[in-house]
C-alpha positions in Angstrom: 124.5 -119.3 28.8 128.1 -119.3 28.2 130.6 -117.9 25.2 131.2 -121.9 24.6 127.5 -123.0 24.1 126.5 -120.2 22.6 128.5 -120.8 19.6 127.2 -123.9 19.9 123.5 -123.9 19.7 124.6 -121.1 16.7 126.4 -123.7 15.1 123.4 -126.2 15.3 121.2 -123.5 14.3 123.2 -123.2 11.0 123.5 -127.0 10.2 120.1 -127.2 10.3 119.8 -124.5 7.4 122.3 -125.9 5.7 120.8 -129.4 6.3 117.7 -128.4 4.9 119.1 -126.5 1.4 121.5 -129.0 0.6 118.4 -131.9 0.4 116.3 -128.7 -2.0 117.7 -129.2 -5.1 118.6 -133.2 -6.9 121.3 -131.0 -10.2 119.3 -132.8 -12.9 119.7 -129.0 -14.8 121.8 -126.2 -15.1 119.7 -124.1 -13.5 119.1 -126.6 -10.2 123.4 -126.6 -10.1 123.5 -123.5 -10.1 121.3 -122.4 -8.0 123.0 -124.9 -5.5 126.6 -123.8 -6.1 125.1 -120.0 -5.1 123.2 -121.4 -1.9 126.5 -123.9 -0.9 128.9 -120.7 0.1 129.6 -120.6 3.4 127.2 -118.3 4.6 126.5 -117.5 8.1 123.0 -117.8 7.8 122.5 -114.5 9.6 119.1 -114.3 8.6 117.8 -117.8 8.5 119.1 -117.8 12.0 117.6 -114.6 13.6 114.3 -116.4 12.3 114.9 -119.8 14.9 116.4 -117.2 17.7 113.1 -115.2 18.4 111.6 -118.5 17.3 113.0 -120.1 19.7 111.8 -117.1 22.5 108.5 -116.9 21.3 109.0 -121.2 21.7 107.9 -121.5 19.0 108.4 -125.1 17.5 111.7 -125.0 15.0 110.0 -127.6 12.6 107.4 -124.5 12.3 110.2 -122.2 11.6 111.8 -124.3 8.8 110.4 -123.0 5.4 110.3 -119.7 6.6 114.1 -119.7 7.5 115.1 -121.7 4.6 113.1 -119.3 2.4 114.7 -116.3 4.0 118.2 -117.6 3.0 117.4 -118.9 -0.5 115.8 -114.9 -0.7 119.2 -113.3 0.6 121.4 -115.6 -1.8 119.1 -114.8 -5.1 119.4 -111.2 -4.0 123.3 -111.0 -3.8 123.3 -113.2 -6.9 121.3 -110.1 -8.8 123.4 -107.5 -7.3 126.6 -108.9 -8.3 126.0 -109.2 -12.2 127.6 -107.0 -14.2 124.9 -104.6 -14.8 124.2 -103.6 -10.5 127.4 -104.2 -9.4 130.1 -106.0 -11.3 131.4 -108.3 -8.1 133.9 -111.4 -9.2 134.0 -112.7 -6.2 131.3 -113.5 -3.4 131.7 -116.1 0.2 135.4 -116.5 -1.4 134.2 -118.0 -4.4 134.5 -116.7 -7.6 130.3 -115.3 -7.7 127.2 -117.1 -10.4 128.1 -115.5 -13.1 131.5 -116.2 -13.1 130.9 -119.7 -12.6 128.7 -120.2 -15.2 127.4 -116.8 -17.0 125.5 -114.2 -16.5 122.4 -115.7 -18.3 122.3 -118.6 -15.8 122.6 -115.9 -13.4 119.7 -114.1 -13.9 117.2 -117.1 -14.2 118.8 -119.0 -11.2 118.2 -115.5 -9.1 114.5 -115.4 -10.6 113.9 -119.0 -9.7 115.0 -118.6 -6.1 112.3 -116.0 -5.4 109.5 -118.4 -6.8 111.7 -121.6 -4.8 111.5 -119.2 -1.7 107.9 -118.9 -2.2 107.0 -122.5 -2.6 108.7 -124.2 0.2 106.4 -122.1 2.7 102.9 -122.7 0.9 104.3 -126.4 1.0 105.5 -126.6 4.1 102.4 -129.3 5.7 103.8 -127.8 9.7 102.1 -124.2 9.3 98.6 -123.5 8.7 96.9 -122.0 5.7 96.3 -118.6 7.5 100.1 -118.5 8.5 100.8 -119.3 5.0 98.9 -116.2 3.3 100.5 -114.5 5.9 104.5 -114.8 6.3 104.4 -114.9 2.0 102.6 -111.7 1.5 104.7 -110.3 4.4 107.4 -111.6 2.5 106.6 -110.5 -1.1 105.7 -107.5 0.6 109.5 -107.3 2.2 111.2 -107.9 -1.3 109.0 -106.4 -4.0 108.6 -103.2 -6.1 108.4 -100.5 -2.3 110.9 -102.7 -0.5 114.0 -104.2 -1.6 113.8 -103.8 -5.2 113.3 -100.2 -4.4 116.5 -100.0 -2.4 118.3 -101.4 -4.5 117.8 -99.0 -7.4 118.6 -96.4 -4.9 121.9 -97.9 -4.2 122.2 -97.5 -8.2 120.5 -94.0 -8.6 122.1 -92.8 -5.8 125.3 -92.9 -7.8 124.7 -90.4 -10.1 123.2 -87.6 -6.9 124.0 -85.8 -4.2 122.1 -86.8 -1.1 121.1 -86.7 2.5 121.8 -88.9 5.5 118.3 -89.2 5.7 118.0 -90.6 1.9 120.7 -92.7 2.7 119.3 -94.8 5.8 116.2 -95.1 3.6 118.0 -96.1 1.6 119.9 -98.8 3.7 116.6 -99.7 5.7 115.5 -100.7 1.9 117.5 -102.8 0.2 119.3 -104.4 4.1 116.7 -103.4 6.9 113.8 -105.1 5.4 114.6 -108.9 5.5 116.6 -108.7 8.4 113.0 -107.2 9.8 111.1 -109.9 7.8 113.6 -112.7 9.6 112.4 -110.8 13.2 109.1 -110.2 13.3 107.3 -113.1 10.9 108.3 -115.5 14.0 106.6 -112.4 16.4 103.2 -112.4 13.7 103.6 -116.4 14.2 102.7 -116.1 17.8 100.3 -112.7 17.6 103.1 -110.5 19.8 104.0 -108.0 17.7 104.6 -104.8 19.8 106.8 -101.5 19.9 109.8 -103.5 21.5 109.9 -106.0 18.5 109.3 -103.5 16.0 112.3 -101.2 17.5 114.6 -104.3 17.5 113.4 -105.4 14.5 114.6 -101.4 12.4 117.4 -101.3 14.1 119.3 -104.2 13.8 118.6 -103.9 9.4 119.6 -100.4 9.2 122.5 -101.1 11.4 123.7 -104.4 9.7 123.8 -102.9 6.8 126.2 -99.8 8.1 128.5 -101.7 9.9 128.6 -103.5 6.2 129.9 -100.2 5.0 132.4 -100.0 7.3 133.9 -103.3 7.0 133.6 -102.6 2.7 136.2 -99.8 3.6 138.2 -101.4 6.5 138.3 -105.2 5.9 140.8 -107.4 3.0 138.9 -109.1 0.1 140.2 -112.3 2.2 138.1 -111.5 5.8 135.2 -110.9 3.7 135.4 -112.9 1.1 134.5 -110.6 -1.1 136.2 -107.3 -3.2 136.4 -104.0 -0.6 136.4 -100.9 -1.6 133.6 -101.0 -3.8 132.2 -98.3 -2.5 134.3 -96.0 -2.8 135.2 -96.8 -7.1 131.9 -97.1 -7.8 130.5 -93.8 -6.5 128.5 -95.2 -3.8 126.3 -93.6 -1.0 127.1 -95.2 1.8 126.8 -93.6 5.3 130.5 -93.8 6.2 131.5 -92.4 2.6 129.1 -89.7 3.0 128.8 -88.4 6.4 132.7 -90.2 7.8 133.1 -92.5 9.7 132.5 -91.3 13.1 129.3 -90.3 12.9 128.3 -93.7 11.2 129.7 -95.4 14.7 128.0 -92.8 16.5 124.9 -93.8 14.0 125.3 -98.0 14.8 125.4 -96.9 18.3 122.4 -95.1 18.2 120.3 -98.1 17.2 122.4 -101.0 19.4 120.8 -98.9 22.8 117.5 -98.7 21.2 117.8 -102.7 20.1 119.2 -103.7 23.5 116.3 -101.3 25.5 113.8 -103.3 23.9 115.0 -106.3 24.1 115.5 -106.0 28.1 111.7 -104.8 28.0 110.8 -108.0 26.7 112.8 -109.6 28.9 115.4 -111.6 27.1 118.4 -110.9 28.5 119.6 -113.8 29.3 118.2 -115.6 25.8 120.6 -116.4 23.2 119.1 -114.1 20.7 120.5 -111.2 22.9 124.1 -112.7 22.9 123.4 -113.5 18.6 122.7 -109.1 18.5 125.3 -108.3 20.4 127.4 -110.3 17.9 125.9 -108.8 15.3 126.9 -105.0 16.0 130.2 -106.0 17.1 131.4 -107.6 13.5 133.6 -104.2 12.8 135.3 -105.5 16.7 
């Protein structure tokens, strides 16, 4: 697939997600309106695109993945809404627009985030294109991913570590929980549906998930507000224990490269070198370049 065709394919998936999101809410009240505001921010839709691309590699029809893809973006957006709150990371800008609590209020942002969690689950459970067995499997996987021993714990550690001296392994584990697990879900959910789970898919999921946050931490130090669409140098100003701040940029780059090599080896073992998924994974590792 040429670069042009690859970009067009990704754009079509992005449009598919955006159309599904736009059809969800009728803006009949402030919570619906605030959720629509958060979801309409021009994100890259990385997580749902991963779901569709892995599904395509496993020959799963898009209609059987729509609810899971939309749910993943809603969960991701909820996590950003709560992460931006004054009691958390206290950010005023997200994806180039005022954060939800700035546009509305703190209470609205808390309630909208809560509502997005249940909305994501509801969308999967009401999907007529997938079986009850798959619904149970996927919702169990998703709730475990974002729950008290998953994404929420990762966010808690992120705050807790501000006051502590932490090791490299602790930082990697925090990244795995707060960011990596949801990306893992997006890669492995279609794999579970196709009953194709193996060590190669596991390696791809965990490696991409952890590396994604490591690259984000580098971008926070190096990019401008205009390019990122959000505040930069936050980690330094708030004593966050990000990888580049604790064990340096060179070692962080080595760590990212290690995960990239592991990912591409597994992609090769799955025979997917020429599939659009592979180019997309490469682009995620190259976000900083």
